[in-house]
N, C-alpha and C positions, 0 to 999 in steps of 0.2 A: 143651261143647255142640256137637253135630254135627247140623246140620239138612239134611245131604245125604241125599236119598231113596235107598233101595235100588233096584236094577233092577226088582224086583217092584212097588215103590211108584210108580216112574216109569211102568211099564206100566199100572198101575191108573189113574193120573192121565190117561194118554192114552186109555184105554178110556172113562172117564167123560166126558172132553172130547168124544170122538167121539159118544157117546150123547147128550150134551146138545145138541151142534150139529146132529146129523142126525135125532134123534128128538124131543127135548124142545122145541127151538126152535119147531117147527111148531104146538105146542099152548099155548105160554106165553101168547100173547095171549088165547086162548079161556079159559084158566084165570083170568086176571085179570078179563075182562069178565063171565064167566058164573059165577064161583066154581066152576069145573069141576075135578073130580078125575080125572086120567087113570089109572084103575086098571090098564089094560093095560100102560102104561109102568112102573108100579110093579112089576108082576109080571115084566116084561122085565128090570128092574134086578136082581130076584132071580135070574133065570135066568143073569145075567152073574156071579153070585156076589158082588154088591156091597151086599146088604142086611144081611149079618152079618159085617162085617170083623173084629170082635173075638171071634166065636163059634168054639168048637172045631170042628175038621174033622169029628169024629165026629157032630156035629149038622148038618153041611152048611155050616158057616161057613168063613171064610178063615183063621181062627186068626192074625190079624195084630195090629195095635195101634191105639192112639188116633191116632197120626199118620195112618195109613191112613184111619181114619174121618173125620178132619178134612179130609184131601185130597178125599175123595169129596164131602163137603158143600160145600167151597170151589168145586170145579169145577161142581157142579150149580147153585150159587147165581149163578154168572156168567151163567146163562141164566134160571133160575127159582128165586129165593130161596124161593118158596112150596113148590115141590116138594122142595127141600132141607130145609125145615123139617119137613115131614111124614115124610120119610125119616129125619131126625135123631131125631124123636120115636119113631119105630118102632125104629130100629137102636140108639140109645143109651139113651134113657129107658126103653124096654121090654126089648129083647133083651139088651143088655149087663147091665142090672140083674138080669134073671132068670138070666142065665148066672152072675153072680157070687154070687147069693144064694139061688137056687132049689134044691130037692131034685133028686136024680137023676130021680125019677119025673116031676116037673114039667118039667124040661128035656127029657127024652125025649119027653114028650107034646106040648109046644108049640114048642120051638125049631126043629125041622126044617121045620114049616109056616110059621113066621114068617120063617125065613131065605130060603125060596123066594118069599115074597110071597103064598102061598096064604092065609095069615092076615095081617091087619093088626093091629098092636099099639098100645097107648096107655098112658100113665101118668096115673092118675087121682088127683090130689092136691089141687088147688086147689078151694076152696069159695066160695060167695057171700059169706060173712063172713070168709074167711081167705085173703088174697092173699099179701102179704109175710110175714104171720104164718102160714105154711103149716101149722105144727103145732097151730094153734089151731082145728082142725077140729071139726065137730059130728057127723059121720057115725059111727054106732056099729055094733058087731058083738057080739051077745050069744050066748053058747053055750047051746044047747038040744039035749041028746043028742049026736049025732055031727055036728051042723051049727051053724054060726054064722048068725044071722039079721041080715042087713045092712040098715040103714035110714039114709037120708040122701040127699045129692046132691053132685055135683061140677060145676064150671063152668069155662069157658075151657079146655076139654080138647082139645088137638090130636088129630085123628083120631077124636074121639068119634062122629061120625055114621057112620063106616065101619068102626070097629074091631071085631075079632072077639074079642079077648082083651085084658084090661087088668090092670095092677097097681093095686089099689085099697087105699088106706089108710083105716083106721077105728079108732076108739077101742074097745079091748076091755076096758080098765080105766079108765073115766073119772075115777075118784078119784085116779089117778096123774098126771093132766094130760098133759103132752107125753111122759111116759115110760110111757104106757099105750096106745100106738098100735101096731097090728099091720098088716103088709102081707099082702094076699091076692092070689093069681092067680085071676082070675075070667073065666069065659066070659060075654062081654057080651050074648050072646043068651039068657041064662038067664031063667026066669020071674021076674017082678018087676023086671026092668031095663027102664027106659023112656028113650028118647033124646029130648031136646028138639030143637027146630028148630036147624039149623045157624045160627051167628051171622054176621051181616053185618059184615065188618071193613073198615077203611080200606085196609089193605094185606094182603099175604100171602094174597091171594084165590086159591082153588084148593087151599090147605091148609085142610081143613075143620075148623072149631072148633065145639064144642057143649057141651051139658049132658047129664048122666047122672043119673037118679033111681033110687034103690033102695028098693023097697017090700017089706020082709020077704023079701029074697032069701036063699035057703038056700045057704050056702057050706060044702062039706065041710071038716072039720078038716084033712085032708091038703093043703088048698089054702093053708095058711099058708106064706108065703115068709119064710124066716129063722126067728127065734124069736118066741114070743108076747111082746107088749109091747115088742119091740125095733125096731119100725118106724122110730123116730126116727133110729136109727143108719143104717138103710138109706137114709133120705131124705138125710141129711147126706153119706154116702159117695158117693151118686149125683150130688149137686149139683156137686161139683168136676169130675167128668168131663163132666157136661152142659154146664157153663159153658165149659170149655176147648174142647170139640169144636164146640158150636154157634157159638162165636165164628168158626169157619171160614166160616159163612154170611156174616158181616160182611166177612170178607176177600174173598169172592167178589164181594159187592156193590161194595166199594171198588175192586177191580180193574176190574170191568165199567164202572162209571160214569167212572172215570178214563180208560179207553181210549176211551170214547165222546167225552169232552171233548177228548182229544188228536186223535182222528180229525177231529172237526168243526173244530177250530182250524186244521188243515192243509188243509181244504177251503174253508172260508168266507172270502170276501173282503169287505173293507170299506175304503173310502178307497184303492182300487187295490192292495191287498196282503192277503196271508193274515193273519188275525187272530192266528195263532201268532207273528207278528213283533212284536206289541204287548207292551211290557214288563209291563203289568198282567196280561195273559193268561199270559205266561211265568211271572210270579211265582206265579200261582194254580196253574199246572201243576206247578211245582217243589214247592210246598207239598203238593199232592195226592200226588206221588210219595213225598215224605218221610213223610207221615202214613200212607199205605198200607203202605209197607215197615216202618215202626215197628210198626204193628198186626200185621203178619205175624210179625215177630221175637218180639213179646211173646206172641202166641198160641202159636207153636211152642214157646217156652220154657215156657209154662204147661202145654202138653200133655206135655212131657218131665217136668215135675215131678209131674204126676198119674200118669204111668206108673211113677214111682218110689214114690209114696205117695198113695193115694186120700184120705188125711186132710188134705192141704194145702188151705188156704182162700185165702190171700192172692193167689197167682199166678193161679189160675183167675178169681177175682173181678176182678182187675186187667185180665186179658186181655180179657174180654168187656165190661167197663166201657169200656175205651179203644177197642177195635175197633168196638163198636156205635155209640158216639157219633161216632167218626170216619167211619163208613160213612154215617151220616145227613148229616154235614157235607159229605163229599165228593160225595154225591148232589146236595146243594144247590149246591155249587160248580160241578158239571157243568151243572146247570140254568142257572146264571148265565152260563157260557161260551156255552151254546147260545142264550141270550137267549129271545126269543119262542118259538122252536122247542122249547126245553127245557120250556116250559110246556104244550106240546101232547102228547097221548097218542101221536101218531104216532111220536115219537122214543124212547119207552119210558123215558127217564130219570126222568120223574116217577113211574113205577111202582116203580122201584128205590128212590126216596126214600120212598114210602109203605111199601114192604116193610121198609126199613132200620129204621124207627122202632120196630118191634115188638121188636127185639133189645135196645133200651134198657129194655124192660119185662118181657119173659118171662125165666124162670129167675132172678128177683130183679131189681128195678129198679136203675137206676144209683145211686140213693140208698142202697139196701141194700148194693150192692157196695162203695161207699165206706166204709160202716160196717164191713163185714167186713175190709177192708184196714186201716183205722185200728185196729180192735180187735186185730188180729193183730200189728200193729206195737207197740202198747202192751203186749200180753201178752209178747212176746218181747224188747222193747227193742232190736230189731235191724232195721236197714234192708236188710241184705244178703240 
């Protein structure tokens, strides 16, 4: 395993870091306070060529890999995990999915505008009655002539209030249960599509989340992504890449809060000395370093496994399970080191703590991730 980045990846990391520091930092507080989405910065990121890292060059993408995608999300999350989340939902859940499974016509029509940020994308899977049981959906699509008629709803959808195009899953053969699901590429401004109010969240504010309602929406047959009744395979193949790359957001959070804690400990004085001299603080800082670096190694390892095989389950589940829980813990540790100041919004550590928690829930809860790991271990009988 070689986790040394290429010169191109180092340049991308530097570019994203510069963008996050000089452009994103100035609106991060407004995003959190007002649940504000900076559409101009999203398009600016597209102009920099950073919204389609895994997309082929002929569609305007960088034609790179999941390491590059993870790096982008990690660097953005050091300043705004919320912005990183919406970018990840757009770039990985939507663009990468469409790139891997769409027809040439679908890719030619949508990818160029999604890569530049002219269009915003969204993955529409979760429903009010099916969270962890994502394939237990109720939304249906019935064929009538040359169109499928889509009826149902989706909830907790990242980018739903602003998305132009989405990948929508619906049951086309309800009698087949989970093996009767089909994926559709859908213009979310189509007649019959209604957007609910954006949802007010504890954290990740500025990354807009909402509901989508489908009332007899006419979807052309040619908008089927992949094969009829094979949507469950697309869902499962996408989850591995989603988990591994989105774990990069947890890495960014862990590094950001750990740096805040270290900086504060080197400045804050109590009992006539820097608190960094106190052994209890030193022990906490040491643990933060070890846990942050362990998360990074596990996430990078998982990304490398996904790049070899989209069908892997154990490694991506393990990476986001560990990295997400540690990012929440490290944010709480940083708050403890900052003391009363850590509890104040002025120091921003509490925002990262609120943001971190979502990664323990989205893309499968920590509990589901542990089940995936255990079942894979039992199935293979192999810990290696």
